[in-house]
N, C-alpha and C positions, 0 to 999 in steps of 0.2 A: 308294848311290853306289859305283862301282867304284874299285879301287885306282888304275887308270889315270887316272880322272877327277881324283883328288887331285893329279896332276902337271900338269894343265892350268893355263894362266894365266887367272885369273878377273878380272872387272871388276864393279864395282858403285858406285852413288851412295851416299855415306856420310853425307849430310846430308838432312834432310827435304825432300820435294818441295814446290815452291812458290817464289814469287818472294822473293828476299832479296838482301842486299848481296853475300854470298859463298856459294859452294857447294864441296863437295869430292867427288872421285871417286877411287877407289882401285883399283889393279891389284896382283895378287900372283901369283907363279909364276916359273918359270925364264925365261920370255920377257918378263917385265914391263917391263924396261928397254928391250929391243929394240923391243917394240910401242909403248911410249910415244915412243921416239925417232922411229919412223916417222910419228908423228902431229904432229911439230913441225917447224919450219923450221931447227932447230939440232940435228940428230940426233947429230953427232959430239960436241958439247958435252955432251949428255945421256948418251951412252954412256960418257964418261970421267969423269962426276961421281962423286966419292967418296961413300960412305954417310953419311947425315946432313946432306947439303948441299942447298940449294935454289937454283934458277936461275930467272931471268925469261926467258920465251920466248913464242912464238906457236904456237897449235894451228892447223894448216892441213889441208885435206882432200886427197884424192888428186890433185886438179888444182892444188893450191897455193893455193886460195882461203882467205883468212883467216877463222877461226871465232871466236877469242878470244885475248887476251893473258892469260897465266896465270903462276902461280908453280908450279913443279914441284919436289917434294921426293923424293929418292931414298934408299931404305934398302936396303942390300945384305945378303944372307944371310951368316951366320945372325943378324945383329944387327938384327932387325926384329920386329914384332908377331907375324907368322906364322912366322918363322924362314926365310922365303923372300925373294927380291928383291921389294921393294914400291916402287911409284911412286904418289905422290899428286898429283893435279891440283887446284889451288885456283883456281877460276874465278869469274867474275861469276855472280851467283845467278839468272840467267834459266833457267827450266826448258828452254827451247829450246836454249840453249847447252850445258847439261849433257847433255841427251839426244843432241845432235849429237856431242859428244865420246865419249860412251859407245858410240854406233853406230859411230863411227870406230875405236875400240879393238877392237870386235868384228870389224869388217871387216879389221882388221890382224892378227887371229889370236887374240884373247881370246874367252872365252865368258862369258856372264852368270853371276854367282855365285848359288849357291843360298842359301836363308835360313840365316844363321849359319855360312856356309862359311869365312869368314875366321877366326872363333874356333875352328872345328873344326880347321883347319890348325894354328893356334897350339897347340891341345891335342895333336894328333898329333905335332907336332914338339917337344914338351916345353917350349914357351914359356909355356904357360898350364895350370895345374893345374885339376883338377875343382873344387876349393874356390874358387879365384879366378874360375873361369867362373861358378859359381853365385852368387858375390858380385856379379858384374856384373849378372846377370839380376835378382837381388833388388833392386839399386839402381834398375834401370829400372822395376821393378814397384812401387816404394815409393809408398804413398798419402799420406804426410805426412813432415814433417821428423822427427817422432817415430819413424816407421818406419825412417828412415835410421839413426837412432841405435841401433836394436835389431839391425840386420843383422849386425854383427860378433859380437855376443853369441850370437844365435840360430844363426848359421852355425858358429861355433866349437863350440857345444854339440852341434850335429848331428854334425859330423865327429869330434869327440872321442868321442862315444858310439859311432859306427860303428867307430872305431879300437879302442875297448875291446872291442867285440863281436868284432872281427877277431882281436885278441890272444887272446881266450878260445877261439875256434875253433882257432887255431894251436896254442895250448897243449894242447888235447885231441888234435890231430893229432900233436903231438910225443910225447905219452904213448903213443898207439897205435903210432906208428912205432918208438918205443923198445922197446915190448913185442914188436913183430914182429922186430926185429933182435936183441934180447938176452933176451927173455922165454922162459919154458919152456912157455907155453901158447899155443894158437892162438885162444883165446877172450878176450873182453873181461871184465874183472872189473867187474861192474855197480855195485859199491859206490862211490858218489860220482860215477861217470861219468854215470849217468842224471840225477842231481841237477844236474850242471853243464850238461847239454844242456837240461834243463827251464828252468834259469835263463836260458840264452841265448835260448830261444824266448820266454820271458816278456819279456825285454828288447826283442825285436823287436815283440811284441804291443803293448807300451807305446809303442814308437817310432812305430808306425802310429797309435795312438790320439792321440798328441800332434801328429801331422802336421796342418798347416793344410789346410783344404778348398779347393775351387775358388774359393769366394767370397773367401778371404783372399789368393789369388794374382792377382786381377784388377787390382789397382792403384787401386781406387776403392771408394766406398761408394754404395749405391743406396737411394733413398727413393721408394716408390711411393705415389701419391695414388689412393685408391679411394673408392667410394661410389655412391649413387644418382645418376641424372641431375639436373642443375641445382642441385646442392648447392654448386657453386662451385669444383670441382677445378681447372678451367682458369684461373680467376682467381687461385687460390692459387699455381698453377704459375708464372704470369707474375709474381706478386708476389715469389716467391722468386728468380726470375731477374732481377727489376727491369727487365724489358723485355717487350714483348708477343711471345710466341713461339707460344702456343696460342690458337686461335679461341675467343672468348667469345660465347655467344648464349643467349637465353632459350629457344630451341627445344631440346627434349630430344633427345639422341642426336647432338649436333653433333660430339663427339669419337667417331669411328667406329673409330679405331685408337689405339694408345698413342703419345704424343709424348714425347721425352726430350731433355734438354739438361744440360750440366755447369755447376756452380758450384764455387767454392772457399770453404770455410769454415775459418778458422783454419789454413790450409795443407793442408787435406784436400780431395781431389777428391771431389765428391759429384754423382752423377747423379740428377736429379729426373725422375720418370716420371709423366706425366699419362695415366691410363687411361680407357677408355670407361665411361660410366655403367652400373651394374649394373641390368638390367631384362630383361623378356621382349622379345627383339629383334623388330623389325617386318620385317626382311629378312635375307637370308643374309649380306650384307656386314657389317651391324651385329653379327650374331651372331658372326661370325668375329672382329671387332674386340674384342668383349667377352671371348671365349675367350682371345685373345692377351694382353689386359690382365690377366686373371686369372692366366694362367701366369707372366707377368713379375712380378706382385706376389708370387707364391709364392716366387720366387727372390730378392726384394729383401731387403736387410739391415734396412730399416725400412719398415713399412707404416702410413701415416696414413689412417684412414677418416674422411672428411669428412661432417659433419652440417650441417643447416640448421634454422631455427626450426620448420618443418613436420615434420621428422623427426629430432628430437633423440634420439640413442641414448645410453644411460647405461652400457652394458656392452660392452666390446670383446671380440671373439672372435678366435681363431686368431693371437694375438700382435699384433693390430692396436692402434694407438694412436689414440684419438679426438681429432679436431680440430674444434671447434665453430665453423663459419663463420657469417657474417652476424649476429654478436652485436650489431651496431649496431641491428638491427631488433627484437630482443626483450630486450636487456640481459642476455643469458646470460653468466655469469661463471665457472661451474664448469670445472675442468680447463683445457685449452688453448683459450681463447676467442679468436676472431680475426674480423676483418672485412677481406675482400679489397677492399671498396669504399673504406673510409676508411683502411686501413692499421693500424687499432687492433689491437694484439697481435702485429704482425709481428716486432718485436724479440724478443718472448718465444718465438714459434714458431721463429725462426732459432736462438735460444739453446738451445732444447730439442733441435733437430736436432744442433747442435754437441755438446751433452752426450752424446747417444746415440752419435754417431760417435766421440767420444773414448773412451767406454766400450768400444765395439766394438774400437777400435784397441788399447786396453790389453789386451783379452782375446786378441788374435791373437798369441800368443806360441809357438804350436806350430811344429814343424819344417815347412818347406815341402818336400813331395816330389811328384814327378810320378807320374802313373798308372803309367808304366813302372817307376819305382823301387818303387812299392807292390807291383806284380805280382812284381818280382824278389825282394823281401823275403818275400812269401808263398811263393814257390817255395823259398826258402832254409829257411824254417821247416818246409815239407813234407819236405825232405830230412833235416833234423835229427830230425823226428818219426820218419822211416823208420829212422834210425840207432838209435833206441831199441829197434826191433824186431829188430835184428841183434846177434849176438854173435860173428860171425866177424871177426877183426881186419882182414883184407884188404878186406872189403866196407865195414866201418866207415871205414877209412882213405880209401877212394875217395870215399865219400859226404862225408866231412869236407873232402876236397880240393875237391870240387865246390862245397860251401857256401862255403869260403874263397875260391874263384875268384870267386863271385858277389858276395860282400861286397867283395872287392878291386875289382871293377868299379864298385861304388858309391863307392869311395874314389878311383877313377882309377888304380889300380895294375895292373901286368902280372903276373898270377898265375904265368905260366910262368917269369918271371925274378925279379921283385922278391920275390914271396912265398917262393920257394925260398931265395933269398938271406937273406930275413928269418928263415926257419926256422933256417938254419945259423948265422947270426950271433947270433941272440937265444936260440934254444932249444937250440943245441948238439946237434942230432940226430946220432947216430952217433959222437960224440966219445968 
């Protein structure tokens, strides 16, 4: 995104798409109020509305035709979420109405916002810090009420650790700069210096090791049902959903692709996945479906391998958990015994899945970092490792400045201003 684009006036629908009682649409930018005014039959009233006030008005098109009666709220810069002028349209929740107002705003001079652009502007204008932004993202991704309770603790731990690492790098930079300004040598005294650098690199290594993986960031847990054809995977899938979602048939290979649906267990969002029966495929389409199912099962948090009376397995492989279906036919009671036909054992199966999900949720206590953050951290450790190989003060100082710059970006700081001020105020360089 160019700097000029950040000064455009943007518009976006801020409530989920679909029919509802109410919907919201938001404008932000220097022309937000003027554009909104051109879309109503009371432009003067809107132009003179003070910040934080709402008015009742009508949205009309270029020909004056009525589109909807709305509540419009005006927020004037800098006292708004983005720090810019903001106008919010609160409309009736018809997708047709909301889309018509959005198109009218675009025709009046706004452009459609990019993903996350309102928050980006809030960050750029100093209205929203990086930590607050990440807190919002983590709340949106929370997979349970328990996850919500952990967010503040995990996020504080992450940023406190980054600040401690930043302080350590700044301290080393202060020592090197002091030696440059006041020392008698042009070389670094490696006594203690390399130890401090090693400690910082070790902190970063541990930081990445504790980072949550992609699975932990997706906002739900997944349970894959696998096994041979006709063991009852689709019946179990429907039983867990408590409605018929997957086709059940005695014909082998009925499920030719994986089918998935969401349920909620104890406040946790759980995606149940019914995969194609594992066998030597009879055609290309079935073969592709089996491959897709196998791939999705490998990525699942929990894999349940279903057995039946004709093919009772006693040992699970590759972390799978055995679920013995059709126990009403042979009276099987070992392990997780279940009958999709009678419902026998359903409560036990659901309870087992809940226990597994709660255990997984409790284990997900690592820091959540994006791939770009991980790459940035790895580049920082590479710079610090390089510093260990140099003993010329000017080179080491520059490498430490680069490392500090990149850690500052992880913290949302401006290295060119904030970090230098941080050095002078806290480390008293040159005093």
